[in-house]
C-alpha positions as CSV (number, residue, x, y, z in Angstrom):
1,P,116.9,76.6,120.7
2,P,118.2,78.9,118.0
3,A,117.8,77.7,114.4
4,P,121.0,76.2,113.0
5,V,123.0,78.6,110.8
6,A,123.4,77.4,107.2
7,T,126.9,76.7,106.1
8,P,127.9,79.3,103.5
9,I,129.1,78.1,100.1
10,S,132.9,78.2,99.7
11,L,133.8,80.2,96.6
12,N,137.3,78.9,96.5
13,K,138.5,77.3,93.3
14,I,137.9,73.6,92.9
15,S,140.5,71.8,90.8
16,L,139.2,68.5,89.4
17,T,142.0,65.9,89.3
18,K,142.4,62.1,88.7
19,N,141.7,61.5,92.4
20,D,138.9,64.1,92.8
21,K,137.0,63.9,89.6
22,T,133.5,65.1,90.3
23,V,131.6,67.9,92.0
24,S,127.8,68.6,92.2
25,L,126.3,72.1,92.2
26,K,122.8,72.9,93.2
27,K,120.3,75.7,93.5
28,T,117.0,75.5,95.3
29,D,115.2,77.1,92.4
30,G,117.1,75.2,89.8
31,R,118.1,78.4,88.0
32,F,121.9,78.8,87.7
33,G,122.1,82.0,85.7
34,K,124.7,82.6,83.1
35,I,127.3,79.8,83.2
36,R,130.6,80.8,81.7
37,V,133.2,78.3,80.4
38,N,136.6,79.5,79.5
39,L,139.5,77.8,77.6
40,N,142.9,79.3,77.9
41,W,146.4,78.2,76.9
42,N,149.9,79.5,76.6
43,Q,150.7,82.0,73.7
44,R,154.3,81.0,73.1
45,P,155.0,80.1,69.4
46,Q,156.1,76.5,68.9
47,S,159.3,75.9,66.9
48,T,158.7,73.9,63.7
49,G,160.4,73.1,60.4
50,L,164.1,72.3,59.7
51,F,166.3,73.1,62.8
52,G,163.2,74.7,64.5
53,L,163.7,77.9,62.4
54,K,160.0,78.4,61.9
55,S,157.4,79.1,64.6
56,S,153.7,78.7,64.7
57,A,151.2,80.0,67.2
58,I,149.1,77.6,69.1
59,D,145.4,77.6,68.2
60,L,143.1,75.7,70.5
61,D,139.3,75.7,69.9
62,L,136.6,75.3,72.5
63,G,133.4,73.3,71.8
64,A,130.5,71.4,73.4
65,F,128.3,68.5,72.6
66,V,124.8,69.3,73.9
67,E,121.8,67.0,74.5
68,D,118.5,68.3,75.9
69,K,115.9,66.2,77.8
70,H,113.9,65.7,74.6
71,G,116.8,63.9,72.9
72,N,117.9,66.8,70.6
73,I,121.6,66.7,70.1
74,T,124.1,69.1,68.5
75,A,127.7,70.3,68.6
76,V,128.7,73.9,69.3
77,Q,132.0,74.8,67.8
78,A,133.7,77.3,65.5
79,L,134.6,74.5,63.0
80,G,131.6,74.4,60.7
81,N,130.3,77.7,62.1
82,G,128.1,76.1,64.7
83,F,128.2,78.9,67.3
84,G,124.9,77.9,69.0
85,D,122.3,80.1,70.7
86,F,121.9,81.3,74.3
87,D,118.2,81.9,74.3
88,Y,117.0,79.0,72.2
89,F,118.2,75.4,71.8
90,P,120.9,74.4,72.4
91,Y,121.0,77.2,75.1
92,V,124.8,77.3,74.6
93,K,126.7,79.9,72.7
94,L,130.3,80.1,71.6
95,L,131.6,83.7,71.8
96,G,133.9,84.2,68.8
97,D,137.0,82.3,67.9
98,D,140.6,83.2,68.9
99,R,142.8,82.0,66.0
100,T,146.1,83.1,67.4
101,G,146.0,82.9,71.2
102,A,146.6,86.7,71.3
103,V,143.4,87.3,73.2
104,T,144.7,87.0,76.7
105,D,141.5,85.5,78.2
106,G,141.1,82.8,75.5
107,E,137.8,81.4,74.3
108,W,134.4,81.5,76.0
109,L,131.2,79.5,76.0
110,E,128.1,80.7,77.7
111,I,125.4,78.2,79.0
112,N,121.9,79.4,79.9
113,G,121.8,78.0,83.4
114,D,118.2,79.3,83.9
115,M,117.2,76.7,81.3
116,W,119.1,73.9,83.1
117,H,115.8,72.0,83.5
118,E,115.9,71.5,79.7
119,F,119.4,70.0,79.6
120,H,120.3,66.3,79.8
121,R,124.1,66.5,79.4
122,I,126.9,68.6,78.0
123,L,130.4,67.5,77.0
124,I,133.0,70.3,77.0
125,Y,135.9,69.7,74.8
126,A,138.9,71.4,73.2
127,F,140.9,70.6,70.0
128,I,144.2,71.6,68.5
129,Y,143.4,73.4,65.3
130,E,147.0,74.2,64.5
131,G,150.3,74.6,66.3
132,A,151.2,72.6,69.4
133,P,152.3,69.0,68.8
134,N,151.0,67.7,72.1
135,W,148.7,68.8,75.0
136,R,151.5,69.2,77.6
137,D,152.9,72.1,75.5
138,T,149.6,73.9,75.4
139,D,149.3,74.5,79.2
140,G,145.6,74.3,78.4
141,V,143.0,74.8,81.2
142,V,139.2,74.9,81.2
143,R,137.3,76.8,83.9
144,V,133.6,76.5,84.6
145,M,132.1,79.5,86.4
146,V,128.6,79.3,87.8
147,P,127.2,82.4,89.7
148,G,127.3,81.9,93.4
149,Q,129.3,78.7,93.1
150,P,133.0,77.9,93.4
151,E,135.0,78.1,90.1
152,I,135.8,74.7,88.7
153,E,139.1,74.1,86.9
154,V,140.3,71.2,84.7
155,K,143.9,71.2,83.4
156,M,144.9,69.4,80.3
157,N,148.7,69.7,80.4
158,E,149.6,66.6,82.4
159,Y,149.6,64.4,79.3
160,G,151.7,64.6,76.1
161,S,149.1,63.1,73.8
162,D,149.4,64.0,70.1
163,L,145.7,63.1,69.5
164,G,144.1,66.4,68.5
165,T,140.8,66.4,70.5
166,C,140.4,66.3,74.3
167,A,137.1,65.7,76.1
168,V,137.6,67.9,79.1
169,A,134.5,68.0,81.4
170,Y,131.1,66.4,81.5
171,L,128.1,68.3,82.8
172,E,125.0,66.2,83.6
173,N,121.6,67.1,84.9
174,K,121.1,65.0,88.0
175,N,117.7,65.7,89.5
176,G,118.2,69.4,88.8
177,E,121.8,69.6,90.1
178,I,124.8,70.1,87.8
179,K,127.2,67.2,88.2
180,V,130.6,68.2,86.8
181,S,133.1,65.4,86.0
182,R,136.7,65.6,84.9
183,E,137.3,63.6,81.7
184,V,140.6,64.5,80.0
185,T,140.5,61.8,77.5
186,F,142.1,62.1,74.1
187,H,140.7,61.3,70.6
188,R,141.7,61.4,67.0
189,G,138.9,63.9,66.2
190,Q,135.4,64.9,67.2
191,R,133.8,62.0,65.4
192,Y,136.0,59.5,67.4
193,M,135.1,61.3,70.6
194,D,131.4,61.1,69.6
195,D,131.8,57.3,69.2
196,A,133.5,57.0,72.5
197,Y,130.8,58.9,74.4
198,G,127.8,57.6,72.4
199,W,126.3,60.9,71.1
200,G,125.3,59.7,67.6
201,L,126.0,62.9,65.7
202,R,126.3,62.9,61.9
203,W,129.7,64.3,60.8
204,T,130.8,66.0,57.6
205,R,134.1,67.8,56.8
206,G,134.0,71.4,58.0
207,S,136.1,74.5,58.0
208,K,136.3,77.9,59.8
């Protein structure tokens, strides 16, 4: 009998929701190439001040907590100038920092997926640096793009939380696969998010 034909990977977008929260990606050789993570949001100025006569642009920042299989832990984010490194630990790099939302494609992280065997877990998060009073107003969305895999999308605008930090997506190394989970939990800041997820980083006041 003829050999069974392998089912091709569907490259349609996957939207992770409250009901469908996880997806697993795998490669036979465990090398996922350059994984790109994008944060985008609306660029409409928000009215502030007396009678709403002032307006301020929304500034969201993208970041990641990273832990490798050896227990090394760090945060990659513009706040504190921790932009990371693609070729060396943490194998995650933040590409610049959009302070105004004027860059139409938002902010980007790159993850060295060819070094996935070195990773234990990554927590992708976003925080409001200035502007929007709540997350519903931001229309924020994070997309995870892995070569040869469907694009994964997580939206953050279904809640109106005024807590400034949102844990968006959790990437875990499960026997060489990438397990992506939707989080969308809100926290007073990165240190409180750290406490909630048990990373154990040491925090000091930073600026950008």
